[in-house]
C-alpha positions as CSV (number, residue, x, y, z in Angstrom):
1,M,0.2,0.0,0.0
2,Q,1.3,3.4,-0.8
3,L,0.0,7.0,0.7
4,V,-1.2,8.9,-3.0
5,Q,-2.6,11.7,-1.2
6,V,-2.9,14.1,1.8
7,A,-5.4,16.9,2.2
8,Q,-5.0,20.3,4.3
9,R,-7.1,22.9,5.1
10,A,-6.9,25.9,3.0
11,E,-9.0,29.3,3.5
12,D,-7.1,31.2,0.9
13,L,-5.7,29.4,-2.0
14,D,-3.6,32.2,-3.2
15,R,-2.1,32.9,0.2
16,A,-1.4,29.1,0.7
17,A,0.0,28.9,-2.6
18,A,2.6,31.3,-2.0
19,F,3.3,30.0,1.6
20,Y,3.6,26.5,0.4
21,T,5.6,27.5,-2.6
22,I,8.5,29.0,-0.2
23,L,8.1,25.9,2.3
24,L,8.3,23.4,-0.2
25,Q,10.6,25.1,-2.4
26,S,8.6,24.3,-5.6
27,E,5.3,25.6,-7.6
28,P,2.1,23.9,-7.4
29,T,1.3,21.1,-9.9
30,A,-2.2,21.9,-10.5
31,R,-5.0,24.4,-9.4
32,F,-8.8,23.8,-10.1
33,D,-10.6,27.1,-9.0
34,P,-13.7,26.5,-8.8
35,P,-14.2,24.3,-6.7
36,G,-11.0,25.9,-4.8
37,L,-8.4,22.7,-5.1
38,L,-4.7,23.4,-5.0
39,F,-1.9,20.7,-5.4
40,F,1.7,20.1,-4.9
41,D,3.6,17.3,-5.7
42,L,5.6,15.8,-2.4
43,D,7.9,13.2,-4.3
44,G,5.0,11.2,-5.6
45,V,2.6,12.1,-2.9
46,R,-0.2,14.9,-3.7
47,L,-0.7,17.4,-1.0
48,L,-4.1,19.1,-1.5
49,L,-4.9,22.0,-0.3
50,D,-8.8,22.5,0.0
51,K,-11.0,24.9,1.8
52,E,-13.3,21.8,2.5
53,A,-10.7,19.9,4.0
54,P,-10.1,19.4,7.9
55,S,-6.8,20.6,9.2
56,A,-4.1,17.8,9.6
57,V,-0.7,17.6,11.0
58,L,1.4,17.5,8.3
59,Y,5.2,16.1,9.1
60,L,7.8,17.5,6.2
61,R,11.1,16.4,5.8
62,V,13.7,19.2,5.3
63,D,17.2,19.3,4.7
64,N,18.0,21.4,7.9
65,V,15.1,22.6,10.1
66,H,17.0,25.8,11.2
67,E,17.4,26.9,7.7
68,A,13.7,26.1,6.8
69,L,12.9,28.3,9.4
70,E,15.2,31.2,8.0
71,R,13.3,30.9,5.1
72,L,10.0,30.9,6.7
73,D,10.9,34.0,8.7
74,G,8.3,36.6,8.8
75,I,5.5,34.4,7.1
76,A,5.2,31.5,9.5
77,T,4.8,31.4,13.4
78,V,7.0,29.3,15.4
79,V,5.2,27.3,17.6
80,S,7.8,24.7,18.9
81,P,11.7,25.9,18.0
82,P,14.2,23.3,16.7
83,H,14.8,20.4,19.2
84,V,16.4,17.0,19.2
85,I,13.5,14.4,19.5
86,F,16.0,11.4,20.1
87,T,19.0,9.7,18.3
88,H,18.3,6.6,16.1
89,D,20.0,3.6,16.9
90,D,18.5,1.8,14.0
91,D,17.1,2.4,10.7
92,A,13.4,1.3,12.1
93,L,12.3,5.0,11.8
94,G,14.9,7.1,10.4
95,P,18.6,6.8,9.7
96,A,20.7,4.9,12.0
97,G,23.2,7.1,14.1
98,H,21.3,10.1,13.1
99,D,19.6,13.1,15.6
100,E,15.8,13.6,14.5
101,W,15.8,17.4,14.7
102,Q,11.9,19.0,15.0
103,A,10.5,22.3,14.9
104,F,6.4,23.2,14.6
105,I,5.1,26.3,13.0
106,K,1.6,27.4,11.9
107,D,1.0,28.0,8.1
108,S,-0.5,30.9,6.6
109,E,-3.8,28.8,7.5
110,S,-3.3,28.5,10.8
111,N,-2.4,24.8,10.4
112,T,0.4,23.0,12.5
113,V,3.2,22.0,10.3
114,G,5.9,19.3,11.5
115,L,9.7,20.3,10.1
116,V,11.7,17.1,10.3
117,A,15.6,16.7,9.7
118,F,18.0,13.6,10.2
119,Q,21.7,15.1,11.1
120,R,24.3,13.3,12.5
121,P,25.1,14.7,15.8
């Protein structure tokens, strides 16, 4: 089984498009307005931004949590600053021998988004 699509609430598609273009460092792949649907590609998984969708907590992998927050300075509210969650002893949940860094932000639509990076200690 493979994840195909994740939906996230977006009240304002233009505002959400601008925010996620900066966060994901890529342009939307499709927009259907009406009815008000905006898509991004997350390595083969569709991110659907939709006014009718419920809010979800997305965890997005980034190369470096601190750099991602710098890129979002002024357009995202930091809910939880970067911190190490744990170090992976094996490959069960992430690459062995790497610290898992996470930070949480509020996106342009007030949804919580987790930023996750794996870095060697």
